[in-house]
N, C-alpha and C positions, 0 to 999 in steps of 0.2 A: 547653509547647513540646517537640517531639520532640528527644531527645538526638542530637547529631551522631554520624554513623556512618562508619566506615571499612571498606571492602571490600578484602580482600587476595587476590592470586592473579595468574595470567597476565591481563594487561589489554591489549585490542587495540581501537583505533578508527582513524579516518582523518581526515587533515587536507586531503585532496584526492582526486582521482580516480586510482586506480592505472592506468587505461587510458592516461592521459597522463603521469602523474608516476612510474609504476613504483613500486618499493618505497619511494621517498621519501614517498609518500602514506600509508604505514602507520606508525602510532604504536604501539609494543609495549613493554610492560614485563614482563619475565619474572617478577620478584618485585615486582609493582606494588601501588600503593595508590590508591584513589579515595575522597575524603572528601566526604560529603554533609551539608550544613547547610541546614535549612529547605527541603528538597526540591530543592535545586540543587547542582550540582557546585561544590565549594569548593577542591579541590586534587587534583592528579593527578601521579603520578611514581613513582619507585622507593620501595619501602616504607622502605628504610634512610634515605632523605632526608625523606620525608613524615611517618613515624610520630613522630619526636621533636618535631615541631612541633604535634602534636595528642595530647598525653598523656592527655587526659581523655575521648576519644571511645569509644563502643562499637565493638568490633572484630569483624568477621565474616570468618573465614578460609575461603577456597575453594582448598584444595590440589588439584592435578590437575583444575582447572577453568579455563575461559576466560570472562572477564568482558567483555561487549561492550555497546554501546548497545542499548536496546530496539529491536526491529525494526519496520519501517514497511511496511505493506501498502498499496500505492497504488491498488488496485482490487479490490473484493470486494462481493458482494451478500448482506447478512445474511439477507434473506428467502428465499434459495435454499438455506439451510443444510441443511434436512431433505431436499432432493431431490438432494443431491450423489450422484455416481455413478449417474446415470440413463442407461439403455442406449440406444445405437443410432442417434443422429441427428447431423446436422451443424447448423450454427447456426440457420438459419431454421426448420427443422423442430423442432429442440430447443426453441426458444422456444415454439412453439405446443403441442407435446406435453407438455413438462415445466415450463418456467419460468412461463408465464402462468397455468396452472391453480393452481400453488402460490402465486403472488403474490396471487391473488384472496382468499386467506384473511386477508390483512393489513388488511382494513377493520376487523377486530376488534382493538381496542387490547390487550385482555388476552392474546389469542393472540400478537400481535406482541411484546408485552413478554416473554412466556415464551420465545419464540425468541431475542429480543435478549439476554436474560440467558444463555441457553445459548451463543450465538454468542460473546459477550464473554468468558465463562469459557474457552471453547476457544481464543480468540485469546491470552489471557494465558498459558494453559498452554503455548502454543507460543512464548512469548517475544516476541510481537507486542504493542506498547504503543500504537501509533497506526495508524489505518486511514482510508482514503478509501472511503466506504461508500454503496452504492445502497440507498435504501429502496424502497418501491413507490409507486404513484400515490396512495396513501391518506395523508393527513396523519397519521392515527393511527399509521402505521408509523414515522414520523420522531419523533413525540412519544414513542412507546414506546422507540425506540432511544436517544434522547438522555436520557430518564429513567434508563435502565439504565446508560448511560455516565457520567452525572453522579454517580450513586451510587458509582461506582468511581473517580472522579477521573481518568478517562482523557482523553487528548487524542485526540478523534475528530472527523472531518469527515463529514457526511452530508447527504442531501437527498431531497426528494420527487421521484419520477419525473414528468416531463412527457411526456404521450403522448396525442395527440388523433386518431390515425388508425392503420390497419393493426394493430389489436390488438382483443382481446375487448371488448365493450361495458362489461363490469364493470370494466375497467382503463382506460377512456377518459375523459379530461377534455376541456376546451376551452382555447383560449388564455387566455381571460379567467379561468376558474376556476384554471388552473395558476398564473397570475400572482398572483392573490389568495391562494391557499393558500400559495404559496412565500413571498410577502411576509410573511404572518402568521407563518410558521415562522422566517423570518430575524429578524424583530423579537423573537420569543420566545426564540430559542436562540443566535443568532450572537454569539460573544464571551462567553457565559455560562460561567464557570469555564474549562475547557480545551476547550470545544466550539466548532466552527465549521461554517458552512453551505456547502453546494455546490448551486448551481443545476444541475439534473440532467435535461436532455432525454435520453431513453433512447438513441436514435441517430437519425440523419437520417430514416430511413424511417418512423418513428412520430411524427414531428412535421411539421406543415404549416409553410410559411414564416411564417405569422402566429404560430404558437407559438414558433418560433425567435426571432422579433422580440420576443415577450414575455420570453423568457429574456434577450435582450440588454438589454432595458429594466431588468431586475432587476440586471444587472451594472453598468449605469450608475448606478442608484440606490443600490446598495450595493457600492462598489468593492473592499471587502476580502473579499467572499465568493469562493468557488471556482466553477469551471464544470467539470463532470464528465460525460463521455459516452464513447461508443465510436466507433471509426473503423477502416475497412479491416481487418476481422477475417476476412472470408470472401469469396471471389471472387464468389459469387452475390449476396451483399449489395452488393458494390461495383457490380455491374452494375445492380442494382435502384436504387441511389442515382443512377446516371447517367440512368436512365429517369425517376425522380421529379423530378430537378433538372437538366433538360437545359441550362439556362443557366449552371450552375456550371462552373468550370474542371475541377474534380475533387472528390473526397470532402472533403478538407480545405477546399477552396474553398467548400463549402456553409457551413461554420462560419465561415470567414473573412468571407464576404460578409454573414453574419448578425450580425457583430460579437461573436463568442463567443470569440475567441482573445486571451489575455493571459498574464501570468506565473503566474496562478493557475488556468490551464486545464490539465486533465489528460485526455488522450485515451487510452483503453485499447486495446491490441492493436497497431495500426499495422503490420500484417504486409505489406500490399501498397501501400506508399506510393511515390510518385515523388519524384525529386529536387526538383521544384518544390514539392511539398507539404512536404518537409522544410525547404527554404529558408524557406518561409512560416512554419512552426512555429518555426524558430530566430529569425526576425525578430520574432516576437511573444513569445518566451520560453516557448512552450508545451511541456509535457513529455509523455512517453509512459509508460504503465504496461505493462511486459512481463509477459505472463501465460502462461508456457510450459506449465503442466500443462493449462490450458484449451485452448490452441491445439492441443496434441497430442490431447487427449481427444475434441474434436469435429471434428478433422481440418481445422483452419483453414489451417495452413501453418507455415513456419519463419521466425521473426523475424530480421531482418537487423540485428544489433547494430552491425556495422562501419559500415553505412550511416548509422545514427543518430549514431555517434561522429564520422564524417566531417563531418556537418552540425552537430555540437555541440548536439544535442538531448539534454536530460537524460532519463535513463531510470531509473525505479524498478521494483521487482518487485511484481507483483500476484498474489495467489492465485486471484482470480476464482472462488472458490466461489460457486454450485454447478456451473458448467461445469468449473472447476478441481477437482482431486481431493484437495487437502490444504490446510489452513490453515497448515501449517508453511512458513515462508519458507526453511528449510533444504532441505526437499524441493522447494520451488520452484526453488532454485538447482540442485539435482540435475538437474531437467529442463531448465533453461536451459543448463546445461553440455552436455547431450546435443544440444540444438537447435543450438548453435554447432558441435559436432563434425560434425553432418550438413551444416552450411554450410561445412565445411572450415576452421573457425576454432577458436581456443582461448578459453576463458573461465576465467580464474584464480579461485581461491577468494577472493583479495583483491578482485577486481572484483565477484564475487558478493556478498560481505558488504558491500562499499561500496554496491551498489545497494539492499541491504536496510536500510541505516542512513543514512549521510550522503547517498548518492545519492537515497534516498527523501525525505529532508528537503529537499534541493535541489529535487526534483521538485514538492514541496508548498510551496515558498517558506517553509520553516521552518528553514533553516540558522541556527544561533545560538540556536535554541530547543530543538531536539532533534537527534538524529543522530550526535553524538559527545560526548566528555567535556571539551570546552572549558569553562573556568571560567564559571559563570553559566548553563550549559545545565540544563534540567530533568533530574532524576536518574531517568529511565526506563532500566532496565538489565535485561539477560538474562544469566544465569549458566549456562554450558553445560558439560556433563560429557563429557570426552574418552572416558570409559570406561563409558558408560551401558549398553551391552549387551555380551555376550561378544565379538561380532565386532568392535565398536568397540575394545574393550580389546586384542584380538589385533592389530588393524591399528595402533593407536596405539603399541604397543610397537616397531613397525618404523619409525615415522616419524622422520626424521633432521633435518628443517628445519621452520621455522615454517609455511611454506606447505604442506608435506606434512601436517603435523598438522591444519591448518585444512581442507585439501581433504578429507582422510579424514573429519573430523568432519562437514563439511557434506554430503558425499555419503551418509553412512550414518545421519545423525541424523534424529530426528523429535521429537515432544513428550517422549519419554522422556529425551532428553538435556538438557532444560531443568530444571535443579535448582531455580532460583528466578527469579522475575520481580519487579522492583521498580518501583513506580509512585510518582514523586516521592519516592524514597528509602524507601518503605515496602514491605516484602516482602509480596506478595499471593498 
């Protein structure tokens, strides 16, 4: 049995959404302690109160550091890792010029496993401990990813892409084949250790109505799996969807009518959504993954966070690599902040870290399992260094409030600021 462990330092997590609760949502201990027993959170509070109750635990002290829950990436493509930062296109052209040719390589299990190992190492290095991940159309890509994630004891959600039209022949399946492949993968992987499966139609333009119906059948057959896709990322894409599905009310309506919306459905992007679509998503409990680095990089548009909040749609942060330009959710917040500035709104550091932790857990229907330091939660933890670089050290010396410290950290930090990442209480 692993000896109980106590981490000491500045500790910050959330008990609610700062957008609605303000600073009452923030739980902060300046000289805090979190105790981990058997991979779970056993105690949390001020060190002076907690430490005497656990005299025999191993103690790890992090002075001048911030201890936060492991971060949660609610939308990313592991198979696009190697073509990050590919120049010059918007969404539809970017797919055909960059994404699709790269994804064709993932029919090879060994190749997919090599990239999965690299991808997961990079995630953990950035303090990300859970992600909702696109594979490719190849079942081998999902087997490779889950093999690599299982070996690391990571809580990961992934699925095989379903795509039966408007894509290269090498990446095309059929409604029948995508159903059978997905069912086999669900039965093999869903609920194994910390792994879960996501039914993954790429987006409406690459699936026929028959394939969307097959995806819905899987959700009915396996009610605890996820549904992961894209929506309303690019204006040309939205127009294309209206032409391909003329009977649908709107883009979200395509998924609604196919029976794909529920509490475990996550739609990436959602930049150009109507109030009707957001009301629909709220009524089904469906969440959005906000992917600002990707939205800016391929020129998709500016995410309307206030509109999401008005309709009480849960929002998590997504790196969306490879259209996204960093696996760091700290850098993702950096860009999310700027997007809201361009919209004439503010996005506090508390709101940003909430979306990367408890908000991400809520978006993935995992509150109570990950996302904060409530007793019994899995002990996935990131330890952040306020002074990781000279400019961070200089700026931190001027910070006067908790929010100012956190804002400077999140705006200036990247993987260099992640001193340690813990998976179920084990430093990795």
